[in-house]
MDTraj code that builds the backbone (N, CA, C; nanometers):
import mdtraj as md
import numpy as np

residues = "THR LEU VAL ARG ASP ALA GLY VAL HIS ASN ARG VAL THR LEU LEU THR GLY ASP ALA ALA ALA LEU PRO HIS PRO ALA GLY HIS PHE VAL ALA ALA ALA ALA VAL ASP VAL LEU HIS HIS LEU THR SER LEU GLU PRO VAL LEU ARG GLU MET VAL ARG THR LEU SER PRO HIS GLY GLU LEU LEU LEU ALA ASP PHE SER PRO GLU GLY PHE GLU LEU".split()
xyz = np.array([
    [9.4764, 10.8291, 11.4631],
    [9.4992, 10.7210, 11.3715],
    [9.4722, 10.5854, 11.4342],
    [9.4626, 10.4811, 11.3532],
    [9.4400, 10.3471, 11.4071],
    [9.5532, 10.3043, 11.4983],
    [9.6750, 10.3413, 11.4689],
    [9.7919, 10.3045, 11.5521],
    [9.7767, 10.3673, 11.6908],
    [9.7440, 10.4918, 11.6958],
    [9.7281, 10.5592, 11.8246],
    [9.6087, 10.5031, 11.9007],
    [9.4958, 10.4811, 11.8303],
    [9.3783, 10.4280, 11.8964],
    [9.4022, 10.2873, 11.9551],
    [9.4892, 10.2103, 11.8877],
    [9.5217, 10.0762, 11.9349],
    [9.6255, 10.0778, 12.0469],
    [9.6812, 10.1971, 12.0770],
    [9.7747, 10.2092, 12.1869],
    [9.9127, 10.1545, 12.1546],
    [9.9485, 10.1454, 12.0280],
    [10.0834, 10.0916, 11.9913],
    [10.1677, 10.1963, 11.9203],
    [10.1321, 10.3227, 11.9271],
    [10.2017, 10.4281, 11.8564],
    [10.3475, 10.4390, 11.9003],
    [10.3834, 10.3924, 12.0191],
    [10.5233, 10.3974, 12.0630],
    [10.6021, 10.2768, 12.0128],
    [10.5356, 10.1806, 11.9425],
    [10.6034, 10.0632, 11.8904],
    [10.5956, 10.0577, 11.7355],
    [10.5256, 10.1477, 11.6761],
    [10.5079, 10.1460, 11.5308],
    [10.5531, 10.2773, 11.4692],
    [10.6265, 10.2637, 11.3583],
    [10.6690, 10.3793, 11.2817],
    [10.6076, 10.3681, 11.1414],
    [10.5359, 10.4689, 11.0969],
    [10.4795, 10.4702, 10.9630],
    [10.5624, 10.5576, 10.8725],
    [10.6055, 10.5020, 10.7634],
    [10.6848, 10.5710, 10.6628],
    [10.6172, 10.5738, 10.5282],
    [10.6368, 10.6781, 10.4520],
    [10.5929, 10.6833, 10.3136],
    [10.7103, 10.6782, 10.2224],
    [10.7047, 10.5955, 10.1208],
    [10.8166, 10.5859, 10.0274],
    [10.7916, 10.4894, 9.9142],
    [10.8978, 10.4539, 9.8454],
    [10.8890, 10.3615, 9.7330],
    [10.9085, 10.2181, 9.7839],
    [10.8101, 10.1362, 9.7722],
    [10.8146, 10.0011, 9.8221],
    [10.9179, 9.9150, 9.7478],
    [10.9597, 9.9610, 9.6286],
    [11.0607, 9.8882, 9.5512],
    [11.2007, 9.9349, 9.5838],
    [11.2159, 10.0296, 9.6771],
    [11.3470, 10.0799, 9.7173],
    [11.3395, 10.1199, 9.8621],
    [11.3320, 10.0234, 9.9531],
    [11.3195, 10.0526, 10.0954],
    [11.4521, 10.1048, 10.1517],
    [11.4442, 10.2023, 10.2421],
    [11.5677, 10.2599, 10.2980],
    [11.6213, 10.1830, 10.4213],
    [11.6240, 10.0505, 10.4080],
    [11.6682, 9.9686, 10.5199],
    [11.7668, 9.8643, 10.4674],
    [11.8603, 9.8208, 10.5514],
    [11.9574, 9.7193, 10.5049],
    [11.8980, 9.5791, 10.4921],
    [11.9652, 9.4940, 10.4234],
    [11.9208, 9.3556, 10.4095],
    [11.9028, 9.2902, 10.5459],
    [11.7984, 9.2144, 10.5613],
    [11.7763, 9.1380, 10.6854],
    [11.7275, 9.2226, 10.8021],
    [11.6853, 9.3429, 10.7797],
    [11.6509, 9.4377, 10.8882],
    [11.5262, 9.4001, 10.9628],
    [11.4246, 9.3403, 10.8991],
    [11.2965, 9.3169, 10.9599],
    [11.2768, 9.1691, 10.9947],
    [11.2072, 9.1407, 11.1031],
    [11.1697, 9.0033, 11.1399],
    [11.0340, 8.9663, 11.0837],
    [10.9570, 9.0664, 11.0386],
    [10.8253, 9.0415, 10.9796],
    [10.7955, 9.1522, 10.8780],
    [10.7205, 9.1141, 10.7770],
    [10.6706, 9.2076, 10.6776],
    [10.5333, 9.1629, 10.6331],
    [10.4492, 9.2603, 10.5976],
    [10.3136, 9.2282, 10.5553],
    [10.2669, 9.3216, 10.4474],
    [10.1906, 9.2667, 10.3551],
    [10.1229, 9.3481, 10.2498],
    [9.9812, 9.2968, 10.2456],
    [9.8878, 9.3782, 10.2969],
    [9.7473, 9.3325, 10.3078],
    [9.6649, 9.4257, 10.2191],
    [9.6005, 9.3645, 10.1217],
    [9.5147, 9.4366, 10.0242],
    [9.5911, 9.5461, 9.9531],
    [9.7162, 9.5155, 9.9175],
    [9.8024, 9.6119, 9.8477],
    [9.8395, 9.5606, 9.7069],
    [9.8611, 9.4309, 9.6954],
    [9.9196, 9.3749, 9.5713],
    [9.8398, 9.4112, 9.4459],
    [9.7077, 9.4165, 9.4544],
    [9.6272, 9.4480, 9.3350],
    [9.6442, 9.5923, 9.2883],
    [9.7029, 9.6769, 9.3702],
    [9.7297, 9.8186, 9.3345],
    [9.8583, 9.8384, 9.2613],
    [9.9486, 9.7384, 9.2646],
    [10.0817, 9.7522, 9.2105],
    [10.0843, 9.7249, 9.0588],
    [10.1544, 9.8127, 8.9854],
    [10.1692, 9.7875, 8.8433],
    [10.2822, 9.6927, 8.8149],
    [10.3815, 9.6872, 8.9065],
    [10.4923, 9.5980, 8.8929],
    [10.5165, 9.5274, 9.0230],
    [10.4714, 9.4051, 9.0348],
    [10.4735, 9.3311, 9.1596],
    [10.6123, 9.2816, 9.2007],
    [10.6920, 9.2338, 9.1057],
    [10.8162, 9.1678, 9.1321],
    [10.9179, 9.2593, 9.2092],
    [10.9381, 9.3845, 9.1694],
    [11.0349, 9.4656, 9.2448],
    [10.9962, 9.4863, 9.3929],
    [10.8677, 9.4996, 9.4182],
    [10.8235, 9.5173, 9.5543],
    [10.8443, 9.3878, 9.6385],
    [10.8081, 9.2736, 9.5833],
    [10.8301, 9.1500, 9.6529],
    [10.9783, 9.1216, 9.6784],
    [11.0622, 9.1530, 9.5775],
    [11.2027, 9.1334, 9.5935],
    [11.2594, 9.2178, 9.7102],
    [11.2101, 9.3405, 9.7176],
    [11.2574, 9.4297, 9.8207],
    [11.2099, 9.3865, 9.9609],
    [11.0865, 9.3346, 9.9669],
    [11.0379, 9.2792, 10.0951],
    [11.1261, 9.1633, 10.1407],
    [11.1540, 9.0747, 10.0497],
    [11.2425, 8.9587, 10.0801],
    [11.3815, 9.0037, 10.1161],
    [11.4346, 9.1027, 10.0481],
    [11.5713, 9.1491, 10.0768],
    [11.5796, 9.2014, 10.2168],
    [11.4839, 9.2745, 10.2621],
    [11.4901, 9.3409, 10.3937],
    [11.4401, 9.2466, 10.5056],
    [11.3933, 9.1317, 10.4728],
    [11.3467, 9.0374, 10.5729],
    [11.4615, 8.9518, 10.6255],
    [11.4679, 8.9296, 10.7533],
    [11.5738, 8.8447, 10.8117],
    [11.5567, 8.7027, 10.7620],
    [11.6665, 8.6232, 10.7676],
    [11.6589, 8.4883, 10.7110],
    [11.5475, 8.3989, 10.7668],
    [11.5141, 8.4217, 10.8938],
    [11.4012, 8.3409, 10.9487],
    [11.2775, 8.4289, 10.9708],
    [11.2689, 8.5384, 10.8958],
    [11.1565, 8.6301, 10.9073],
    [11.0271, 8.5724, 10.8538],
    [10.9179, 8.6383, 10.8871],
    [10.7832, 8.5984, 10.8457],
    [10.7335, 8.7011, 10.7443],
    [10.6743, 8.6490, 10.6353],
    [10.6164, 8.7364, 10.5297],
    [10.4691, 8.7010, 10.5164],
    [10.3847, 8.8020, 10.5267],
    [10.2404, 8.7781, 10.5128],
    [10.1968, 8.8590, 10.3880],
    [10.1350, 8.7852, 10.2927],
    [10.0778, 8.8437, 10.1758],
    [9.9298, 8.8073, 10.1702],
    [9.8416, 8.9068, 10.1667],
    [9.6998, 8.8775, 10.1577],
    [9.6376, 8.9828, 10.0663],
    [9.5493, 8.9354, 9.9829],
    [9.4828, 9.0252, 9.8878],
    [9.3453, 8.9701, 9.8540],
    [9.2693, 9.0505, 9.7825],
    [9.1385, 9.0135, 9.7382],
    [9.1461, 8.8958, 9.6426],
    [9.0469, 8.8080, 9.6494],
    [9.0309, 8.7032, 9.5511],
    [8.9382, 8.7586, 9.4404],
    [8.9314, 8.6870, 9.3298],
    [8.8334, 8.7341, 9.2248],
    [8.6914, 8.7483, 9.2820],
    [8.6538, 8.6574, 9.3718],
    [8.5251, 8.6656, 9.4371],
    [8.5099, 8.7957, 9.5257],
    [8.6182, 8.8277, 9.5898],
    [8.6151, 8.9499, 9.6709],
    [8.5968, 9.0752, 9.5884],
    [8.6572, 9.0796, 9.4704],
    [8.6376, 9.1970, 9.3830],
    [8.4942, 9.2064, 9.3358],
    [8.4273, 9.0940, 9.3179],
    [8.2880, 9.0910, 9.2740],
    [8.1962, 9.1541, 9.3811],
    [8.2352, 9.1423, 9.5048],
    [8.1523, 9.2044, 9.6146],
    [8.1498, 9.3532, 9.6021],
])
top = md.Topology()
chain = top.add_chain()
for i, resn in enumerate(residues, 1):
    res = top.add_residue(resn, chain, resSeq=i)
    for name in ("N", "CA", "C"):
        top.add_atom(name, md.element.get_by_symbol(name[0]), res)
traj = md.Trajectory(xyz[None], top)
């Protein structure tokens, strides 16, 4: 996998689940990212709320997705 090839497999845990119901307490993460994911979601608000809920008060949130121009490519 990309994680193993990058040599960070001992620092990264990959989980599969419902992004609108994360199995972590509030404030658990210091960073969260969604890259090229948002356009796949049928309901964006529950996922964003859950990301914010599990992010620490001074945590960093990265959201990046395709622009209309990117979809045209």
